[in-house]
N, C-alpha and C positions, 0 to 999 in steps of 0.2 A: 504494499500499499504506500502510495505517495501522498502525503497530506500537506496542504499548503496552509501557511499561517493565516490568521484571520485578518479580514479587512472590516473596518467600521465605517459606515456611512451615516452621518448625522444630518439632520434637517437642513436643506439648503446648500450643503457642501458636498464635495466629492472626494473620496479617498481612493487613491490609485496605488498599485504595486509599482515601485520604482527601484532602480539599482541601489539607491541609498535611501534610508528611511526618512520620511517627512513627517514631522510631528505638527499637527494642527489641533485646535481646540476640539475636544470631544471625539477625536478620531486619531487613527494611526495607520501607517502603511508600511508593511515589511519589505524586505528586499525580494528581488526576483528569485525564482526557484529553478532556473534552468539547470539541467544536468545535476539533479540532487534527489536522492543520495548518489554519489558517484559510483559506489560499488554496484549499483543496479542500472545506471543510465549513462555512464561515461564510457565510450568505446575504448578509452585509454586504460580503463580499469577492468571492464567486463567486455569480452569479445562478442557477447550476445546482449547488447544494451536493450533494455525495455523502453524503447522510445515512445511507444503508444501510451504508456502509463506515466510518462515524465511530464508533470505539470510545469509549464514555464511561467505563466502570469495569470493573475486574477484581477480583473478590473470591474469596478461598479460605478455607476453614475445615474443621476435622475434629473428629470425636468419636473414641471408641475403635473404632468400627465403620465409620464412614462418612467419605467425603471429598467436600465439596461445592464446586462451582465455579460462579460466577455471572459471566457476561459480558453487559454492557449496552451498547447502542449506539443511535444515532438519537435522542438526547436532549440537553437537555431539550426535551420536546415538550408542547404544550397538551393538556389532558385530553380535548378533543373530537377529537383527531387519532388515526386508527387506527394500529395497530402497522405497522411497516416490515418487509416481507419482500421480498427480492430474490433471485431464482434465480441471478443472475449474480455474487453476492458469496459468496466462501468465507471462513468464519470458522475460524481455526486457533488452537487452544489448545495450547501447547507445554508439555510437562511433562518436567522433568529430575529424576531421582531417584538419580543417581550421578555421580561425577566423570568428566569435568569438568562443572561446573555450567552451562556455557554451551551444551551440546549437548542436543538433543531426544531423549529416550528414549521418550516416549509422545506421538506426534502425534495429537491429537484434531481431527477436521475436522467442521464443522457446515455444512449448507446447507439452503436452503428450496426447495420446489417447489410449483407450483400444479396442481390437478387439471386434467388435459388436456381434460376434457369441458366445460369452460367454466362450472363450478359456482361458481367463485370461492373454493373451499376450498383452504387451504394446509396443507402438512405439513412436518415437519422431519426430517432424517436426520442421525445422529451416527455417524461412523466412527472406528475406531482405539482405542476403549476396550478394554482387555484383558478377555478373557472374552466378547466379543461376536463374531458371525460376520462373514463378508465383507461383508454388507449392513449391518452395524452395527445400531443401534437406530433406530426410526422410529415416527412417529405424528402425529396431527393437532396443530396449534397450539392455544393457549388450552385445553390439556387436560393433566391430570396423567397421564403415561404411565409404565408400568413394563414393561421388557423385558430379559431376560437379567440380572436382578438390578440393573439400572440404572434409577433414576428420573429423569425429565426432563420439563421444560416449557418451551415458548417462547411468548412473548406479551407483552402490556403489563403493566408493573409501575410502581408509584409510584416516582419517582426517590428513591433511598435517601440522597442527600447532604443535608447541611445546609451552607449557605454564605452569609454575609452579604456579598454583592458590593459593596453600597453602602459598608459599613464598611471593606471591603478597600481600595476606591479612595480613601476619605477618609484611611485610615491612610497610604497611599502619598503622598498629596498633602501632608498636614500633618505627618507624622512621629509623630503621636500614635495610639496604638492605639484604634480606634473600632468594633471588632467588637461587634455586639449579638446577643443570643441570641433576639430576637423578630423578626428580619428574616431570612427564608430565601429566597434567590434561587431555590431549587429547589422551593419549595412550589407545589402545584397544577401539577406537571409530571410527565410520564411518560417512561419509557425503554422501548424494546423489549429484552427480555432472554432469555438462554438459561440455564436453571438445570439443573445436572446433579449427581446424587448417586450416587456410585460406592462399592462396598465398598472400605474403606480398604486392605485387603491387596492390591488390584490396582494401587494407586498407589505405595505405599512400604512399607518394612519396619518403620516405627515408630520408627527410631533415626536414619536419615539425613535430611538436609534435602531438601525438595522445593521446587524452583523452578518457577514458572509464569509464562509471558508469552503474550500473544495478539497476533494480527495479522489484518488483513483483506486479501484479494486480490480484485480485480475482473477478471472476464473481459473482455478487450478494453481494459483500462486505464480511465483517468478518464473520466467522462461529458463 
């Protein structure tokens, strides 16, 4: 299981996962989770890395009407690499909108499936969003889908992070800040991502904090 640290989204503000933690009133944002833990996801450590189960980022934002969640994984990946879909990995997005803030009030579960007729076409199913039926919402990947008032898309996206890895390592080695804004370790890299836009009133009442964290679970355990 790969569990991503919690994000808190307080009324009117947005908490994002960023390479360095940002502390804002009533909220916090942890570092990105790319290739973590390395003993399961880093090809330099494990010659069969579990990329599909490797969470990269979790983002959350809201407007007056909508609540958007973005979960990225299997990155950073070269731009010539296809998206990563694995029917044996369950993606769980846990939403807490009431006290205690450590318990899941809205469990959102996402999984992928391949057309059984051998066509090579993949689809995505999202279960647990309030206002959707027992079968949740579902549709093809790499497509903007709308069902039961929920908008969703799963597929390849440009990795949203900026991070100067060389400058970070130089800063650690020398003790002098060496971060440069023209060196981006994540440039020309992709993630596979799940983007979900939900009517805001299905998630929170507009006044209480909403906490979100994500985890992946693989059927049968590690590869």
